N, C-alpha and C positions, 0 to 999 in steps of 0.2 A: 618544385618546392617553393613555398611562399606565394603561390598564385592565389588570387581571390576566388572564392567559391560562388558561382552565379546562382545556384539553387540551394544555398545553405540555409540553415536555421540555427538559432542559438537559444538554449535554455538557461534561464537565470533562476536559481533556486536559493531561497532565503535560508541560510544555515542558522542565523540567530538575529533576525531583524527585530528591532524593538520600536514599538510605537511610542509616541511622546507620553511620558508619565506612566508607562505600563509596568506593572509589577511582575515578578517572576511567576506568581501563581496563574495570572491570566495568560502569560506567554506560554505556559506549559499546556494549556487547554486550547490553544489556537492552532489551526491548520497551518502547515508550512507554506511559505510564499512561493509561488511558481509563476514564471512569465516565459512565453516562447515568442521569439522574434525572428523575422526574415532578415537575411543579410542583403546589403546593397548588391545588385547584379554586376556592377562594374568594379567597385572598390572592395567588396566583401565586408564593409563596415556595418556595424549595428549600434543601436542606442536604446538603452533602457532608461526611460525618464521617470521622475517622480518617486524614486526608491527611498524609503525611510532609512535612517542610519542603521548599520548592522553589517554582518558578514554574509556574503553571497558566494555561491559556487556557479561558475559559468562553464558551459560545455557546448561545443559547436558540432553540427552534423552536416554531412554532405548529402543533399537530396538525390544525387544521381548515382552514388556508390555506397556500399556498406562501410562507411567510415565515420569516425568521430574523433574529437580532440580529447586529450587528457584534461580533466576538469581543473580549472584555475580558481583559487579563492581570492576574493576581492573584498576589501573593507571600505564601506561608504561612511565617511566621517560627517558629523554635523557641520553645516555651513559650507561644505565643499561643493563647487559647481559641478565637477565631473571627475571621474576616475577612468583610467584607461587600462585595457587588458588586450593581449594578443593571444589568439587561440590557433594552434597548429593542428590541423586535422590529419589523422593517421588512419591507415587501413584497419578495419575492424573485422570481427568474426560474425558469422551468421549461425543461427540455430533454427532448424526446421523440425517439424513433427506433426503430430495430430492430437486432437482432443477426442477421447473415446468415452463411451458409456461405461458404467461400473463393471460390466462384463467384458468390455473390450470389443464387443461385436459391432457397434455402430459408431460412426463419426458424428460428432455433435457440432452444429454450426452456431455462429453468433455467441461464442464464448470468449471472454477476455483472457488473454494469456499475458502474464506479467513476469519480467525478469528483474530481479533485485540483487543488489550487492550482498556479499556474504558478511559484511561488517554488521555490527550491532545496530547501526542506524537504519539498515535496510533500504538504502537509497534505490529508487526505481531507475533501472538502466534502459528499459525499453518495454513496450507493450503493443499488442495487436489483437485483432479479432480472428477467430477461426472462420474458414469459408464454408460453403455448402456441404463439403465432404468432411469437415472437421479439421482440415489442414491449416497450419499456421507457419509463418516465416518471420523471424526477427533478425534484423540486420544492423550493422554498425555497433555491435556489442564489444566491450573490451575483451582482450585475450587473457582472461583470468577466470577462475571458478566463479559461478554465479548460481543463484537460486531461481527456480522456475515453478510457477503454479498456474492453474486454470481457475478462473472465478466466474461462476454462472449467474451472477447477480442480474445480468441483462437478459437472461433466458426467459422464455415465455412462462408466465406464472400459472399455477394450477388453482389459484384462489386462496392459497395458503403459503405463499412463498415460491421460490424457484423449484423446479421439478427435481433438480439434483443439488448435491452439496459440493463445495469446492474440492478440488483435488488436493492430495498431499503436496507439500513443498519438496521438490527434489533438487539435489545438487548436480549441476552440469559442469563437467570438467572441460578445459580447452581441448579442441579437436573433436568433441562429441557434438554431432549435428542433428542426428535423427532421434527425436525424443517422443515418447508416448506419455500423455497426461490423461489419467483416468479420473473422471468425476466419481464422486462417492454417493452412496445412498444416504438419505436423510434420517436423522433420529431426533426425537423430541426430548430436550433436557428441561426438567422442571424443578422448582425449588421455592424457597422463601427467603426473604431478606429482612433482618431485624436488627435492633440495637442491642447493646449488652444486657439490657433489662428484659429482653424478650419481646419488646413492642415492635409490631410490624412497621416497615418503612415503605410508604407508597411513592409512586412516581420517581423511583430511582432507576437509573440506567444500569443494566447488568450486561456485561460484555464477556464473551467467551473468546479467549485467545488461544492460538496454537501453542501447545506447551513448549516453553523455553524461548518464545519469540514474541514480537509485537504484532503479528499478523492476526487480524480479527476474523473469526470464523462464524460468528453469529452474535446477535444482540437483541435485547428486549427491554421492556419497562415493567416494573412491579406494579401490581394493582393495589386497591385500597386495603387488602389483607396482607400485602407484602409478597404475594405469589408472583412468580414469573415463569415464562416458558420460552425456550429458544430453540430454533431449528439449527442443528449442528451436524457435521459428518458422522456417520455411523462408525463406532469403534475407534473414535479419535481420542487422543489424550489432550486435555484442555486445562487452561487456568481460567478461573472465573474471577471477575473483579467488579466493583461498583464505582461509578463516577457520579458525583453529585452535581445536579443542575447543569448538565451538558446535553444539549439536544442530540438525540440519537442520529439525526441526519448528518451530523458533523463527522461521523466515523467513516473512514475509508479503509480499504483492505490492507494497505501498507502504512500510510501516514495516519497515525492515530494519536490522540492526546495521551499525555503521560497518565497512567492509571493511578488511582489511590492505592496505597499499600494496605489500607485498613481491612479490606475484605478479600484479600487474595487467598486462594486455597491451594492445595496440592493438585496433582493430576486427577482429572475427573473423566470418567469414561462415558461417552454419550449413551443415552438410554437410562442413565441413573435417574432415580426419583427421590424426592424428599431432601434435596440438598439445602442446607441452611447457611447463608452468608451472614456473619455478624459484623456489623460496622461499628467501630470504636469511636468515631468522631461525634 
């Protein structure tokens, strides 16, 4: 207990970092801050330099065992030279399984598997890639319920996006280690975005979220006539939203900007046509 970790690493995640003179609106559309650092092989020390003022969450991992520390929150104050934090690494759990085709017949390689916390913030707890047989192994996870999904965005493209759609998000309880994640077939979701007067809105980002969460399942941009089309999982329940003046490349599968409330709909089943989003701003 208390020994330095020679092959450790530390993640520093910005919970609420604020750049100088940054307002709340720009903060809401900025990706969360993330830094990963190695620990000193002798002392176990680490240093994160140049952090802007704000709140950060620190978590340490042992590179030789499936272990991690309980996250510690640290506030970096303006004008302070340094803040100190001690992280105690504890044994963690592992989750293994496979990523399968929609029918379950084939293992799919090179698919990103992500474990996230069950809290509303959906903090990423770990991720890995499936191997040539579709198998994956996540280690050092906390001994608590977590959410798991497979993201095929790195999969070989067929000229019109990934071959498969993301898997459903499943709940994995403590003690559950052998998990199967099935990718889903794709479906095209089409519609139009307009203002309250019925005028089409062009160049607006339209995002499809998994219903009831902040996980992004698909995104697109409206054309000159306000029309948009998005590849989403077949038979999924979604929420559609529009975000103004936000480059679509900024979206990640878990960490997403806060959406506008003005264009949110109820559940939408993939394969629907003629959906109309009315933006009130």
